[in-house]
N, C-alpha and C positions, 0 to 999 in steps of 0.2 A: 478206699484201693477200689476196682473196678470191681472188682469179686466177693465188696463187702460194703455194711447197712451204718447206719449215721454215731457219730458222735457229734456230741459242739463239747463248746469254750466260750462262757462268756468272761469279761475283762473286768476287772475295777479298779480305777489310779484315783488314789488320794492322797489329795498337798497334807506336806505334817507339820507346811513349814519350815522358816530354817535349809531350801534347800537342800529339802528333802522329799521324795513320792512314795507313799508307798503301793505293792501290784503286787492283785490280786489274783485268782484264776479260775474258774471253776470248771472241770474237767469231767462229762457225765457220757456217758459209754449208755445211748440210747438202745439202740440194737443191732448193736455189733458182736456176732459170735466173735471174731478174730479175735479180741479185746486188744489194747493201747498198754504198751510197756514204757515208751519214754517221751520225751515232753520236753524242747527245747528252744528257747526265750535268745535272741539278736539283743545284746545288749550298748552292743559300740565298745563309747569308750569311758562308760559310763563307772563309778563307783560301785561296789553293788554288797550288803552287806543286810544281815537277815535275812539270811535263805533259811524259809518253812516249809512245807510238809504235810499232808496228812490227810488218809484213809481212811476209813469204814468203823475198825475198829481199833484194838489200846493193845497193841500190838507193839510197842515198839522194835519190835524185835525181826519186822519185815516194809519199815516205809524204805523206800525210795533213796538214794544214792543220790545226793545236790554235786555238781560238780563247775564250780564257777573259770573258765578259762577262750580261750580262745575268741574272747569277745562274744559269750555266750554262756548263760547257765541252762546248767542238763536237769537234770532226773530222770534215774532209769531206773528200770528194779528186774529181774532175773523169775520171780516167784508170785509176784503179789502184783500183777497187770489190775488195770479198770476192767473188768466185764460187763457183762450186760445185764445193765439199770444199776451201777454205781457209778457215787462222786467222789470225785477226790476233789483237794485244793496244794495251792501252789503259792508260792509269798515270792518274796522280797520289796525289799525299798533298793532303792536308788539318787542318788548326787545328778538325775534331770529327768524335767518329765514325759508327755506320754507323746506318741506321734503312731500312725499308720502301719504297722511292718507286721514281717512275716515270719509267723512260727511253724514246728516243725513238730509233728507226731509220729510214733513211731509201732510196727502195726505186730502183737506180741506168738500168732498164730499165722502159721505157715501159708504162703497165694500169691497171687498178681502182684506184684510192686509189697514195700518195707517201712513206707513210707508216705506221707501223704500230707500237702502243705495249708499254716487255721494263719489268717487272716486277723488281727489284735493289735491290739497295747502295746506295745515293745517305748521302751528306753529312745526317746528321740536323738537323733543322728543311730538307727541300727535298724533299719528298713527290712534287711534280710539276712538273711545263714551265710557268714561268711566268704565273703566277694575273692573273687581270686580273677585270675585275670585277662587281660584286654587284645592279648593275640594269639593266634598259632602254637607261636613260636615259645609261649610262656605255660603251655598247659601244664600241669602241675594236678600232683595227686596230694591231700593231705591223710593223716587222720593220728585223732588225739579224742581218748593220753594212748598212750604208748610209753609203754607197756598199761594192756585195760586188764581187770578182772570181771566187768559186766557187758561191757559196751564200749567200743568204740566212734564215736564218726567220723566219718570219709564225705569228706569236700574235694568238691573241681566247680572248676566251670568253663562253660564254652561261651565264642566269640561268635555262635548262633544255631537255635534249629539240626536235632542232627541225629542220627544212631549214635547211643551208646551202650558197651558192654564192661558194669562191674564185676567183677569175680572176686569170690575166696578161694586159694588155691594153700592147699596144704606144702607139707618143705618136697613131697613127691613128683606137684605138680600134676595132683588131681582136686577137679572141683570139688573144692567144700559145700559150698554153695553160691545160684547168680543171685545177687541183688539188684541188678540194672543189669536191663536188656530191652532196647528200643527206644524210638524215639526221646532226648531229651531234651528240655527247654535252655536257650539262650544263656546266658547266665550264672547264676551263683547256682550251684545244688548241691544236695547232701543230705546219703541216707546211714542210719545205725545198724551198724553189727551189733551182736546180742549173742555169741559164740557159739551157734546155735547151727547144725546144720541141716540140709533142704527135708532131711522131712523131721524137721522139726526139734534135735535128739540138741544133747550143749555136747561136743567138740570135748576134745583131750586140753590140756595143758601142752603151752609147745607154743614154735614162729608156724605165723602163716603170713603169707602172703595177697598183698591184693590189689589185682589189676585189671587199671582200666582199657577201654582201647573205642576210641572214637577216631570219626571222618580226618580228625586233626593230629591224631598221631595215639599212641599207647607211650602207659605211665606205668609201671611196678612199683611198689612199695612194701615194705615188714614191717609188720608188727606178734608182737610177743604177748600169748595172750594164756593169764594166771590164773590160774581156776582157784 
């Protein structure tokens, strides 16, 4: 993020034989005060098994939640982010060998930007997060999962680089948080909302709206947050 410091991701893929590959990711927070609370790896059509996670303590109650959905493997937390000089491990098995692709990390504390891209090894055929529309008429905004209890990932795609604004609104139409506001690149874009407002406080359970406004048009979707 523009106002933050370094995090690092190392990956290792091991051919286990029999058409199975083991993917390991070491996610290290070198100097970031804002910390990291989400990690998403695109897996395309690969069959995913043995999804795992390890942090620095012995408390299984604060392990990150893992989700395999929408051609992605995602881990997220609301209480146990990767803080300064901590290293966490993420892993899974897939029936597809590796290629270089784009994963996404999510930022825990409020500031400029809410996520960042990571060039790393991913299952072949899954080079980016959630490919989207190919024309302005097909502009879409999706949220997954819905309903959600910890976080939901919002995805859209643009035919060219342009200004984009993605807002979270409550049922009264009040802006709860602005997730994106500025130039967005062509192709797939993705950001995660963790149920927190602009001040970093957890919002109440209920219905929320996500409004995307671009030079190609506007889309609004509804989602339910369950705390």
